[in-house]
N, C-alpha and C positions, 0 to 999 in steps of 0.2 A: 197409249196402251192403258187399259183399265186396271187400276190397282186392285190387289186382292183384298177381300173382306177380312176382318180381324176377329179372332175369338179369344176370350179370356177363359182358360180352363183351370179349375181348382180341384186339387186332390188332397185327401187327408193323409196320404202316405206317398212317398216317392215312388214313381212308377218304374223304377229300375233298381235292382234287377227284377225281371218279370217273373217272380216266384209268388204263387198264390193267385187266387181268382181275380181279385180287383186290380192288382198290379199288372197281371198279364193282360187283362182287358184294356187298362189305361195305356199300356205300352203300345198295343195295336191301334187303339183309338188315336193316339198322338201320331203314330206313323202314317195313318190314313189321312187325318185332317191336315197334317202339315204339307201334304202334296197339293192342297187346294186353297188353303187359307194361311194368313199370318197368325201364328199361335203364340200366346204368352202363357206359360205354365206357372201357377202359384201352388207350391206344395209344402206341406208340413212334414217334418221327419224327426224321429227320435233316434235314428241311426246315423252313423257317419256316412257321408255321401261318397259312393265308390267312384274311383277315377273313370270307370267305364261309362258312368252317367254323362260326364262332360263330353266324352267322345261321341256318345249316342246323340245327344241334343244338337251337337255341331253337325253331325251327319244329316239329321232330318231338318235342320235349319229353324229351330224354334228358340225364342228367348225364354228366360225363366227367372223366378225369384224363389229361393228356398228359405224356409224358416226352420232352422234346427231348434229343437226343444229338448230339454232334459226331462226325464221321467217325472221328477218332482213337480215340474211346471204343469204337466198333464193332470197330475193328481190334484193340484191346487185348483185348476180350472174345473175339474169334475165336481168338486165339492160345492160349486155354485148351485147344483141341483137342489140343495137344501133351501135355497132362497128364491127359486123360480119353478115353473112347471115344465121346464124343458127336460128332455131325456138326459140321462147321465152322459151318454156318449156324445151328444151334441155339445154339452158343456165341456166335456173332456177335450174336444178338438177346437174349442173356441178361444182365440187369443186376441187381445185388443190391438197389438201391433199388426197382426195380419189384417184385421178389420180396417185399420187406418190406411194401410197400403192399398187394399182393394177399393176403399172409398175414393182414394186419390186417383187411381188409374182407370177405374171402370168406365168413365166417360169416353175413353179412347177406343173402346171396342164395340163392334157391331152386335156381338152375341156373347152371352155368358153360358158356359157349360160347367155345371156343378156336378161332381161325382160323389155318389152316396149321400144319404141323408145328413151325414156329419158336416158337410160343407155348405148345406143349404142356407143356414142362418146368415152367413156372410153376405148373401146377395138377395135375401128375401124381399127387401124393400126397393131393389133397384128397378128403375123403369126402363128396362132393356128387354129384348127377346131373351128368354131364359129356358134352358133345357136342364132337367135334373135326371141324371142317370142313377136312379134309385137302386137298380139292379134287382134286389129282392126285398120283400117286406120283412124287415127285422121285427116289427110288431107282431105279425102273424106267427113268425118263427119262435119268438119268445113265449107267445101264448101256448104253443104246442110243447115247448121245451121245459116249461116250469117244473113238471113232475118227472122228467126223464133224465136230466143231466146228472152226472155222478158228482159234480163239484158243488160243495156247499156255497162257495163264493158265487158261482153262477146261478144257483137256485135263488139266492138273495137278489142278485141283479135282475133276473127274470121277473121275480115277484114285484120289484119296484118299477121296472122299466116297461113291462108289456103294455100297460094301458097308456102310459105317457107317449111311448114310441108310436103306437097306432094312431093316437090323436094327432101327433106331430106329422106323421106321414100323410094323413088326410089334409092337413093344413098346407103341406108342401105341394100336393097335387093341385090344390085350388089356387096356389100363388105362382106356380110355374106354368109356362105356356105348354110344355110337353114334359111328361115324366115317363121314363123308359123302364121296362120290367123284363127280366129273364123269363119269369114264370107266368104263363097265361092265366092259370087259376088265381094266382095272387092279384094279377091285374084286374081280372073280372070281379074280384071281391070288392074293389073300390068303386066299381060301377060308374066310371066316368070316361066313356069311350072317346069323347072329344079331346081329352087332355092326357090320355095314356096311350102308350104304344108298346107292343111286344117287340123285343130286340134279342134275337137268338145270338148266342156267342159262337165263336168259331174255333177251329183247330188249324194248326200249321199244315198246309197241304202236302208237305214233304213226308208226313207220317204215312200217307197212303202207299208210298213206295219203299218205306223203311223195311229192310230185310235182314238186319243183324240178329243173330240168335246165339245163345250160349247154353250149352248142355247142362251146366251146373245149376241152372234155374228151372229145369224142366219139371221138377216136382214142387215148385213153389206156388203157393196161393198168395197173391200180393194185395196189400193195402197200400195205396199211393196217395200221399198228401202231406201238407205242411203240418208237422206234429205239435206245434205250439198253439194250434187252433183247437179250442175246447171241443166242438162237435166231432172233430177227428179223433181226439183222445177218447171221448165217450164211445165212439164206434168201435175202436180197437179194443178197449177194455170189455165192452159187451161181447165181442168176438172171442176174446180170451176166455171169458167166464162161461159162455154158452155154447160155443161151436167147437173151439179147439180140442177140448177133451174127447170129442166124438169123431175126430178125423183119423184116418189111417196113419199109423206111426211113421210112415215114410214120407208123409207130406210135411213140407216146411211152410210155416206162416211167415212171410217176409214183409216187413214194414219199411217202406221206402219213402223217405221224405225228410226235409230239413227240420232241425230243432226238436228232436225227440226229448220229452221231459224225463225227469228222474223216475216218475211213476211208470212210464212206458219201459224205460231201460231196466227197471227191476224185474219186469216180466220175463226177461231173457234168462234170469237166474232161476225163475220158478218153472219155466217150461223149456225142455231140451230142444223141441222142434220149432224154435223161433229164431229169426235173424232180423236184426235192426241195422239198416245201412246208414242212416242219417242222409245228408245231402249227397247225391251222386250226379256227376256231370251228364251221364246218359242213362236216365231211368228206363228209357224205352226198350233197351236190350233185355231188361229184366221182365218188363210187361210182355214183350213179344215172345219170350222164351217160356213163360210160365204156363201152368195149367189153366189158370183163370185169375181174374181180379175180383175181389169182394169189396162191396161198398155198403156196409151195414149201418147206414146213417139213421139215427133216431132223433137227432137234434140238428139245428142249423137249417140252412135253406139255400135258395138260389140254385143256379145250375152247377152241376158237378163237372168242372172242367176235366177232372181225372177220368170220368166216365167217357166223355166225348173223345179224349185222346186215346184211351184204350180201345174204344170202338173203331176209331180210325186205323189203328194198328191191326185190327182183326183179332183182338183178344176177347175171349169169352168173359162176359160180365155177369156176376150175380149181385143184384142190388135190392135194397129194400124199397118199399112203396114211396117213402119220402124222397129218396135219391132219384127215383124215376120221374117224379112229379113234374119237373121243369123241362124234361126232354120231350117236347111236344111232337106227337106223331109217331114215336117209336112204340112198338108193340111187344108185350110180354110173350116170350116163346118164339119170337121172330128175330128181333135184334138183340135182346138180352133176356135174362131170366129174373123176374121179380119174385123174391121169396122173403117173407118176414119171419117165418118160424125157424128157430135155430136148428132143430133136429133135421128139418128138410134141407136147410143150407148145407149141413154136414153130409147128409146122404147124397146130395147132388154133387158136391165136391169129390166125395169118394167114388162116385160113379164116373165122373170125368177122368179121374186117375186111372180107372180100370178100362173104361170104354170111350176114350177121347174121340174116336172117329164119329161116334154118335152125335157129337155136338159141333162138327165142322161147319154145318150150315149157318150157325150163329156168327161165325167169323166173317164169312162172305157177306151176309145180310147186314151186319153192323157197319162194316166198312162202306158199303154202298149207300146206306142210309145217311151216314155222316157226310159223305161226298156230295149228296144232293141237298142237304139241309143245314149243315153246321160248319161252314168254312169261313175263314176271314174274308174271302172274296164276297161271299153272300152278305156278311156283316157290313162290309164296306159299301156295297150298293145301297143298303137300307139306311145306314147312318148318314151317308151323303145326301140321300133324298130328304130325310128329316131335317138335316141342317140347312139345306137349300130352301126348304119350305119356311123355316123359321126366319131366314134372312130376307125373304121377299119384302 
């Protein structure tokens, strides 16, 4: 019997629990690859490893090595950017004990799979077939975000990082055999079709038949996302300041997602028609029952998993141009509504509140579009084809 090929997969954060875009994608990636290959996961974490992680890796049959790090260790690593030309975040996630371990074991694997630019340094010089799942171009996103973020800290980071990151991303593409992108436009920017590949993300197909609703959310306009992520904070604060004051007083702005910051929590005291749920076990009942979901992203990048999931549920989505950019093939006015002007967003939400039947077509169209283009089954077919090609 022919033995399975082996893959070394490196992540900068533990892929469990699958909360947030990169963890969710890595969770599915490992589930898929483990059915066909021997997988060894190397992962860095600053959080306690949950018991469910050990149960999950046993179920899918992969081996692993976890490197727990304290926050102070990340900060110490980050300060090496003063002495080299690498991006801050590449330094932030670089540790010598991790490097020594990868150096020692890497010869035992047929393929190296590096996730995000942050882990690329560990394997840049390895003479093995290598895939980099870059996901999105952080360099291009930092370039756009320099003037738009509300955080002084992030303005400073974007100012330092944008050029360094863009140069490093180009260097990564030239050194890896294949680099995967969510966003076709970002992929095309690097103009290297032989070494880059578009990789659409997916949604759990159970969402297509999800039918739970709760009347108490029927007047909610929802923002859904992890709230310690700066671009999500920027989006919510922009909505508070520019859209919320123009909404019908009966409409509730619901913020659904883990780790709301103090800045976000203070907004509930300022505005009476705001609800902040924090983490909820089943956010989909809120999305399914709501008037619509808003995704007013002005910073950040990559694909918005929250948009894909809401579309799969048949929820109306009002999104900005930036949020729509990575959802290749979807059309404004057919699968979602792309609106950037705050007054038009408010007018549209108020109209949905009064004339919801007028927008029913968006629900059916969005669900059908996701079913045909963005499922984990589609992702599985494509990722296995790329992996097989690299292993030839």
